C-alpha positions in Angstrom: 151.6 -36.1 -1.0 149.1 -33.1 -0.3 148.2 -31.2 1.9 144.8 -32.8 2.7 146.5 -36.0 3.2 148.6 -34.1 5.9 145.7 -32.8 7.4 143.2 -36.2 7.5 146.8 -37.9 9.1 146.7 -35.6 11.7 143.4 -35.4 13.1 143.5 -38.9 13.4 146.8 -39.2 15.2 144.7 -36.9 17.1 142.0 -38.6 18.0 144.1 -42.0 18.9 146.0 -39.3 20.5 142.7 -39.0 22.9 141.2 -41.9 23.2 144.8 -43.4 25.1 145.4 -40.6 27.0 141.8 -40.5 28.2 142.5 -44.4 29.6 138.7 -45.6 29.5 136.9 -48.5 28.4 134.6 -46.3 26.8 137.0 -44.5 24.6 138.8 -47.5 24.0 136.0 -48.7 22.3 134.2 -45.8 20.9 137.9 -45.5 18.8 138.3 -48.9 18.4 134.5 -48.8 16.4 135.7 -45.3 14.9 138.5 -47.4 13.4 137.6 -50.3 11.9 134.5 -48.0 10.8 137.3 -45.9 9.0 139.3 -48.6 7.6 137.0 -50.8 5.6 136.2 -47.2 3.2 140.0 -47.5 2.4 139.8 -51.4 2.2 136.5 -51.3 0.4 137.7 -51.5 -3.3 141.0 -54.2 -2.6 138.6 -56.4 -1.1 135.7 -56.6 -3.5 137.9 -58.1 -6.3 140.4 -60.0 -4.2 138.7 -62.5 -2.1 142.3 -63.7 -1.0 143.1 -60.8 0.4 139.4 -60.6 2.0 139.4 -63.7 3.6 143.1 -63.3 4.8 142.5 -59.6 6.5 139.1 -61.1 7.9 141.1 -64.4 9.4 144.1 -61.9 11.3 141.6 -59.7 12.3 139.6 -63.0 13.9 142.8 -63.7 15.8 144.2 -60.5 16.5 140.2 -59.7 18.4 141.2 -63.7 20.2 144.8 -62.4 21.2 143.7 -58.8 22.5 140.5 -60.2 24.5 143.2 -62.8 25.8 145.3 -59.9 26.9 142.7 -57.9 28.6 141.1 -61.1 30.2 144.7 -62.0 31.5 145.9 -58.5 33.2 142.3 -58.3 34.5 142.7 -61.6 36.8 146.1 -61.3 37.3 147.0 -57.1 37.4 143.7 -55.6 37.5 145.6 -52.2 38.9 147.3 -51.9 35.2 143.3 -51.7 33.8 141.7 -47.9 32.7 139.6 -46.6 35.7 135.9 -48.1 37.0 135.2 -51.1 39.4 134.8 -53.9 38.0 132.9 -55.2 41.0 131.0 -52.8 41.5 129.7 -53.9 37.8 129.0 -57.0 37.5 127.5 -56.6 41.4 125.0 -54.6 38.7 125.1 -56.8 36.5 124.3 -60.0 38.2 121.4 -58.0 39.9 119.6 -56.7 36.2 120.2 -60.1 35.2 118.2 -62.4 38.0 115.7 -59.6 37.6 115.2 -60.1 33.9 115.2 -64.1 34.7 112.2 -63.4 37.4 110.0 -62.3 34.3 111.0 -63.0 31.2 108.7 -61.4 28.9 107.8 -58.5 30.1 110.3 -58.1 33.2 108.7 -55.9 36.1 106.6 -53.4 33.8 109.0 -50.3 34.4 107.5 -50.2 37.8 111.1 -51.1 39.9 113.7 -48.7 40.9 116.2 -47.7 37.9 119.1 -48.2 40.3 120.2 -50.9 41.7 121.7 -51.4 45.4 124.9 -52.6 46.0 126.4 -54.5 49.3 129.1 -53.9 50.4 130.4 -51.5 48.0 129.7 -47.5 47.7 130.1 -45.5 44.8 130.9 -41.7 45.4 129.3 -42.5 49.2 125.8 -44.1 47.4 124.9 -47.4 47.5 122.5 -47.1 44.9 123.9 -47.2 41.4 122.5 -47.4 37.0 123.2 -50.4 36.2 126.1 -49.7 33.7 124.4 -51.4 30.7 121.4 -50.0 29.1 120.9 -53.4 27.6 120.4 -55.3 30.7 118.1 -52.4 32.1 115.6 -53.1 29.0 115.6 -56.6 29.0 114.9 -56.2 33.4 112.7 -53.9 32.8 110.8 -54.3 29.9 112.2 -57.9 29.2 112.1 -59.9 25.5 109.1 -58.2 24.5 110.4 -54.8 24.5 114.4 -56.0 24.3 112.8 -56.9 20.5 110.9 -54.4 19.8 113.9 -51.6 20.7 116.6 -53.9 18.9 114.1 -54.2 16.0 113.6 -50.5 15.1 117.8 -50.0 14.9 117.9 -52.9 12.8 115.2 -51.3 10.5 116.6 -48.1 10.4 119.9 -49.1 10.1 119.2 -51.5 7.1 117.3 -47.9 5.6 120.8 -46.5 5.9 122.3 -49.4 4.1 119.8 -49.4 1.4 120.7 -45.7 0.2 123.9 -45.8 0.7 124.1 -48.7 -2.0 121.1 -47.5 -4.1 120.5 -43.9 -3.7 123.5 -41.8 -6.0 124.6 -39.9 -3.3 126.6 -36.2 -3.2 130.3 -37.3 -1.3 129.3 -34.5 1.5 125.8 -36.6 1.8 127.7 -40.1 2.1 129.9 -38.2 4.9 127.6 -37.0 7.0 125.3 -40.5 6.8 128.7 -42.7 7.8 128.8 -39.6 10.6 125.2 -40.5 11.7 125.7 -44.1 11.7 129.1 -44.2 13.6 127.4 -42.1 16.0 124.7 -44.8 16.3 126.6 -48.0 16.7 128.9 -46.2 18.9 126.3 -45.5 21.3 124.8 -49.4 21.4 127.9 -50.5 21.6 128.4 -48.6 25.0 125.1 -49.0 26.2 125.8 -52.5 26.1 128.8 -52.0 29.2 127.3 -48.7 30.1 124.4 -46.5 30.6 124.6 -43.6 28.2 121.0 -43.9 27.5 119.7 -43.7 31.2 121.7 -40.1 31.6 119.6 -37.6 30.4 122.4 -35.1 29.0 123.9 -38.0 27.1 120.7 -39.7 26.1 119.1 -37.4 24.4 122.3 -37.0 22.3 121.8 -40.3 20.9 117.9 -40.4 20.1 118.7 -37.2 19.1 121.0 -38.4 16.3 119.1 -41.2 15.8 116.4 -39.2 14.9 118.0 -37.4 12.8 119.6 -40.0 10.7 116.0 -41.7 10.4 114.6 -38.4 8.4 117.9 -37.7 6.7 117.8 -40.8 5.4 113.9 -40.7 4.4 114.8 -37.4 3.1 117.7 -39.0 0.8 115.6 -41.4 -0.2 112.5 -39.2 -1.3 114.9 -36.5 -3.1 116.5 -39.3 -4.8 113.6 -40.3 -6.6 112.4 -37.3 -7.2 116.0 -36.2 -9.0 115.6 -39.4 -11.5 112.3 -39.8 -12.7 
């Protein structure tokens, strides 16, 4: 085994250790996404030429996901104190408030005339009884309705589909492939976290998502143009 292999292994172990030590749901989610994304590179060649193995792995992953979700639900119901930090009662109250606000005007929401903060009843967070929704997706639905939510999702999906097209069609250098996949991983992780949290609403965090999304889009366009010129 080469030194390069041990360096990669060490970095992987450190990443997993940091994710576990943090003991936060967000860190666990990002860690799981990263591990699945990375593992797809190592199994791609095998799965392409072995249908039986491919569907076996898909089946095992599905069963594993059900077992993990069942375990989390069991712990949540019976021993909530064992779960990572984060008030579930606060989150559920903010989710319910935002969803009810969406149901009042599902087509276009409140057109962003309402507050970005949600009132809490009988609860406080850091001596405040108003907090963010803890879900950017619910925020978009609540304030922009299905119209803005569709625009948001379609724009993201179009960028990711364009990236997929470039990765499959263009003859990329190794460093270009790594850069593209790294940016995609950042964007996907940000979107998944935004389902359960509000990173896009916090300027210091949200600005990183939008900057990286812009870089991903621009880099994809640049690669498409440069590769076309290279093979004309």
